[in-house]
Every structure is written in structure tokens, then in C-alpha cells.
Backbone as a printed PyTorch tensor [residue, N CA C, xyz], in Angstrom:
tensor([[[-47.9420, -23.6430,  31.1880],
         [-49.3120, -23.3740,  30.8570],
         [-50.1850, -24.1050,  31.8400]],

        [[-51.3210, -23.5520,  32.1700],
         [-52.2580, -24.1640,  33.0980],
         [-53.2550, -25.0090,  32.3240]],

        [[-52.8990, -26.2460,  32.0450],
         [-53.7630, -27.1210,  31.2780],
         [-55.0140, -27.4490,  32.0730]],

        [[-56.1590, -27.3280,  31.4300],
         [-57.4110, -27.6820,  32.0780],
         [-58.0240, -26.5710,  32.9070]],

        [[-57.2870, -25.5380,  33.2080],
         [-57.8080, -24.4440,  34.0160],
         [-58.4930, -23.4420,  33.0960]],

        [[-59.7830, -23.1050,  33.3530],
         [-60.4680, -22.1610,  32.4790],
         [-59.8390, -20.7770,  32.5630]],

        [[-59.8890, -20.0620,  31.4640],
         [-59.3180, -18.7300,  31.3920],
         [-60.4540, -17.7300,  31.2780]],

        [[-60.4550, -16.7310,  32.1440],
         [-61.4570, -15.6840,  32.0900],
         [-60.8530, -14.5190,  31.3170]],

        [[-61.3680, -14.3000,  30.1240],
         [-60.7970, -13.2600,  29.2720],
         [-61.1970, -11.8570,  29.7120]],

        [[-62.2010, -11.7440,  30.6010],
         [-62.6250, -10.4340,  31.0590],
         [-61.7790,  -9.9390,  32.2280]],

        [[-61.0550, -10.8070,  32.8710],
         [-60.1950, -10.4410,  33.9890],
         [-58.7810, -10.1970,  33.4620]],

        [[-58.0900,  -9.1810,  33.9890],
         [-56.6990,  -8.9870,  33.5550],
         [-55.8290, -10.1550,  33.9960]],

        [[-54.8860, -10.4850,  33.1640],
         [-53.9610, -11.5640,  33.4930],
         [-53.0100, -11.0900,  34.5820]],

        [[-52.5200, -12.0130,  35.3840],
         [-51.5590, -11.6260,  36.4180],
         [-50.3130, -11.0000,  35.7960]],

        [[-49.7700, -10.0170,  36.4790],
         [-48.5560,  -9.3620,  36.0270],
         [-47.3400, -10.2180,  36.3120]],

        [[-46.1450,  -9.7240,  36.0040],
         [-44.9220, -10.5020,  36.2040],
         [-44.6980, -10.9050,  37.6550]],

        [[-45.2280, -10.1140,  38.5930],
         [-45.0380, -10.4700,  39.9990],
         [-46.1740, -11.3280,  40.5380]],

        [[-47.1140, -11.7480,  39.6540],
         [-48.1860, -12.6370,  40.0710],
         [-49.4450, -11.9230,  40.5510]],

        [[-49.4050, -10.6120,  40.7140],
         [-50.5810,  -9.8910,  41.1720],
         [-51.5670,  -9.7340,  40.0220]],

        [[-52.8370, -10.0700,  40.3080],
         [-53.8470,  -9.9830,  39.2670],
         [-54.3240,  -8.5580,  39.0370]],

        [[-54.0630,  -7.6460,  39.9680],
         [-54.5530,  -6.2850,  39.8110],
         [-53.6090,  -5.4280,  38.9690]],

        [[-52.5170,  -6.0220,  38.5150],
         [-51.5480,  -5.2870,  37.7320],
         [-51.8770,  -5.4550,  36.2490]],

        [[-52.1050,  -4.3520,  35.5500],
         [-52.4270,  -4.3970,  34.1300],
         [-51.2470,  -3.8220,  33.3580]],

        [[-50.7980,  -4.5660,  32.3710],
         [-49.6690,  -4.1320,  31.5590],
         [-50.1990,  -3.2400,  30.4420]],

        [[-49.5230,  -2.1380,  30.1590],
         [-49.9160,  -1.2610,  29.0620],
         [-49.4980,  -1.8910,  27.7390]],

        [[-50.4270,  -1.8870,  26.7930],
         [-50.1200,  -2.3830,  25.4590],
         [-49.3760,  -1.2870,  24.7040]],

        [[-48.4410,  -1.6620,  23.8440],
         [-47.7330,  -0.6460,  23.0720],
         [-48.7130,   0.0520,  22.1340]],

        [[-48.5330,   1.3290,  21.9550],
         [-49.4010,   2.0940,  21.0740],
         [-49.1510,   1.6760,  19.6290]],

        [[-50.2240,   1.5410,  18.8740],
         [-50.1120,   1.1850,  17.4660],
         [-50.0470,   2.4690,  16.6730]],

        [[-48.9610,   2.6290,  15.9710],
         [-48.7540,   3.8240,  15.1710],
         [-49.3210,   3.5920,  13.7730]],

        [[-50.0680,   4.5490,  13.2320],
         [-50.5560,   4.3720,  11.8610],
         [-49.3850,   4.3890,  10.8910]],

        [[-49.4900,   3.5690,   9.8610],
         [-48.4200,   3.4980,   8.8690],
         [-48.5240,   4.6850,   7.9280]],

        [[-47.4040,   5.3160,   7.7280],
         [-47.3560,   6.4030,   6.7650],
         [-47.0090,   5.8310,   5.4110]],

        [[-47.6600,   6.3400,   4.3910],
         [-47.3630,   5.8880,   3.0450],
         [-46.0930,   6.5790,   2.5720]],

        [[-45.1360,   5.7810,   2.1400],
         [-43.8680,   6.3170,   1.6630],
         [-43.8380,   6.1480,   0.1580]],

        [[-43.5990,   7.2350,  -0.5280],
         [-43.5190,   7.1840,  -1.9890],
         [-42.0970,   7.5050,  -2.4230]],

        [[-41.6340,   6.7140,  -3.3560],
         [-40.3000,   6.9390,  -3.8880],
         [-40.4000,   7.8130,  -5.1290]],

        [[-39.4540,   8.7100,  -5.2820],
         [-39.4160,   9.5680,  -6.4610],
         [-39.0970,   8.7740,  -7.7110]],

        [[-39.3900,   9.3700,  -8.8570],
         [-39.1440,   8.6880, -10.1370],
         [-37.6830,   8.3200, -10.3190]],

        [[-36.7820,   9.1970,  -9.8920],
         [-35.3590,   8.9070, -10.0590],
         [-34.9440,   7.6980,  -9.2270]],

        [[-35.4720,   7.6200,  -8.0090],
         [-35.1450,   6.4770,  -7.1380],
         [-35.7180,   5.2010,  -7.7290]],

        [[-36.9710,   5.2630,  -8.2120],
         [-37.5740,   4.0810,  -8.8330],
         [-36.7780,   3.6400, -10.0530]],

        [[-36.3410,   4.5950, -10.8670],
         [-35.5600,   4.2640, -12.0600],
         [-34.2400,   3.6050, -11.6700]],

        [[-33.5980,   4.1300, -10.6430],
         [-32.3090,   3.5720, -10.1870],
         [-32.4950,   2.1500,  -9.6540]],

        [[-33.5490,   1.9290,  -8.8930],
         [-33.8340,   0.5730,  -8.3860],
         [-34.0810,  -0.3710,  -9.5580]],

        [[-34.8410,   0.0960, -10.5580],
         [-35.1000,  -0.7280, -11.7390],
         [-33.8260,  -1.0930, -12.4680]],

        [[-32.9280,  -0.1160, -12.6160],
         [-31.6480,  -0.3840, -13.2890],
         [-30.8400,  -1.4240, -12.5350]],

        [[-30.7990,  -1.2800, -11.2250],
         [-30.0130,  -2.2230, -10.4220],
         [-30.6230,  -3.6190, -10.4500]],

        [[-31.9540,  -3.7110, -10.4150],
         [-32.5910,  -5.0270, -10.4900],
         [-32.3550,  -5.6800, -11.8450]],

        [[-32.4460,  -4.8880, -12.9220],
         [-32.1720,  -5.4430, -14.2490],
         [-30.7290,  -5.9410, -14.3470]],

        [[-29.7910,  -5.1790, -13.8170],
         [-28.3870,  -5.5910, -13.8480],
         [-28.1860,  -6.8650, -13.0300]],

        [[-28.8780,  -6.9450, -11.9120],
         [-28.7240,  -8.1040, -11.0370],
         [-29.2870,  -9.3740, -11.6690]],

        [[-30.4500,  -9.2640, -12.3290],
         [-31.1340, -10.4490, -12.8490],
         [-30.9500, -10.6500, -14.3440]],

        [[-30.1350,  -9.8430, -14.9860],
         [-29.9290,  -9.9540, -16.4270],
         [-29.4370, -11.3360, -16.8300]],

        [[-28.4900, -11.8800, -16.1020],
         [-27.9680, -13.2120, -16.4270],
         [-29.0470, -14.2810, -16.3150]],

        [[-29.9100, -14.1510, -15.3240],
         [-30.9880, -15.1300, -15.1410],
         [-31.9470, -15.0710, -16.3240]],

        [[-32.2750, -13.8710, -16.7760],
         [-33.1750, -13.7050, -17.9160],
         [-32.5490, -14.2970, -19.1710]],

        [[-31.2460, -14.0960, -19.3450],
         [-30.5530, -14.6090, -20.5290],
         [-30.5140, -16.1340, -20.5700]],

        [[-30.6030, -16.7770, -19.3990],
         [-30.5880, -18.2410, -19.3600],
         [-31.8010, -18.8280, -20.0680]],

        [[-32.8900, -18.1070, -20.0660],
         [-34.1020, -18.6190, -20.6990],
         [-34.8200, -19.6090, -19.7890]],

        [[-35.8920, -20.1470, -20.3370],
         [-36.7230, -21.0880, -19.5810],
         [-36.2870, -22.5040, -19.9470]],

        [[-36.0380, -23.3580, -18.9550],
         [-35.6520, -24.7410, -19.2510],
         [-36.7440, -25.4630, -20.0590]],

        [[-36.3240, -26.3620, -20.9120],
         [-37.2550, -27.0580, -21.8030],
         [-38.3450, -27.8030, -21.0460]],

        [[-38.0230, -28.3980, -19.9000],
         [-39.0550, -29.1520, -19.1700],
         [-40.1350, -28.2160, -18.6250]],

        [[-39.7860, -26.9710, -18.3330],
         [-40.7890, -26.0010, -17.8880],
         [-41.6570, -25.5770, -19.0710]],

        [[-41.0220, -25.3440, -20.2330],
         [-41.7930, -25.0250, -21.4370],
         [-42.7860, -26.1350, -21.7570]],

        [[-42.3380, -27.3740, -21.6300],
         [-43.2020, -28.5180, -21.9010],
         [-44.3700, -28.5610, -20.9140]],

        [[-44.0850, -28.3100, -19.6540],
         [-45.1360, -28.3150, -18.6360],
         [-46.1690, -27.2200, -18.9110]],

        [[-45.7160, -26.0300, -19.2390],
         [-46.6250, -24.9150, -19.5420],
         [-47.4720, -25.2530, -20.7660]],

        [[-46.8470, -25.8500, -21.7830],
         [-47.5850, -26.2280, -22.9870],
         [-48.6790, -27.2350, -22.6600]],

        [[-48.3390, -28.2630, -21.8540],
         [-49.3330, -29.2790, -21.5140],
         [-50.4700, -28.6990, -20.6650]],

        [[-50.1390, -27.8090, -19.7510],
         [-51.1770, -27.1740, -18.9260],
         [-52.0740, -26.2880, -19.7780]],

        [[-51.4950, -25.6000, -20.7340],
         [-52.3000, -24.7500, -21.6370],
         [-53.2330, -25.6030, -22.4770]],

        [[-52.7410, -26.7530, -22.9300],
         [-53.6030, -27.6680, -23.6950],
         [-54.7640, -28.1760, -22.8580]],

        [[-54.4990, -28.4610, -21.5640],
         [-55.5780, -28.8960, -20.6690],
         [-56.6110, -27.8040, -20.4980]],

        [[-56.1420, -26.5650, -20.3310],
         [-57.0680, -25.4350, -20.1710],
         [-57.9130, -25.2430, -21.4280]],

        [[-57.2880, -25.3730, -22.5960],
         [-58.0080, -25.2070, -23.8590],
         [-59.0540, -26.3070, -24.0280]],

        [[-58.7410, -27.5040, -23.5930],
         [-59.6790, -28.6200, -23.6930],
         [-60.8330, -28.5290, -22.6950]],

        [[-60.6140, -27.8800, -21.5780],
         [-61.6560, -27.7670, -20.5430],
         [-62.6110, -26.6340, -20.8310]],

        [[-62.2300, -25.7010, -21.6970],
         [-63.0770, -24.5300, -21.9300],
         [-64.2080, -24.8100, -22.8900]]])
């Protein structure tokens, strides 16, 4: 990096070979197409996610987290 050297943003930067008259083409930005999933695909993804996380849900919330949520809720109720 050229520390201390001012940069002129209106001039093109030198190309890979050092020539300042060389301008690199920027890649074209493609607009994003909206992709919609069909109901059957959404249902299948939901089934697989439920199967994957079912054990985690069955574990429940640890008591120290329940206690923390309770104390935070009490603080919110007292501040209102």
C-alpha cells in the first residue's frame, strides 16, 4: 500500500501491468430472481427439520434459562 500518498478517486487505478490508462471492466451485476418453493417442497423441508430437531425440543429448556427469563420478565414488569 502507498502510505501517505493521496489517492485520486476520479482517475482510473493502474492496471496489472502498471499502466494508468488501462481500465478493468467490473463484473455485471445480475438482478436476483425471486425463487419460490412449492407447498410440497416446503412441507418436506418442514418435516425434515422437525425430525432433525425433535430431540432438541424434547430436551426442554434448562432451569437456569427459565430462571433468567423469569427474572428478566419481572424487571420488564417493574419498569412498565
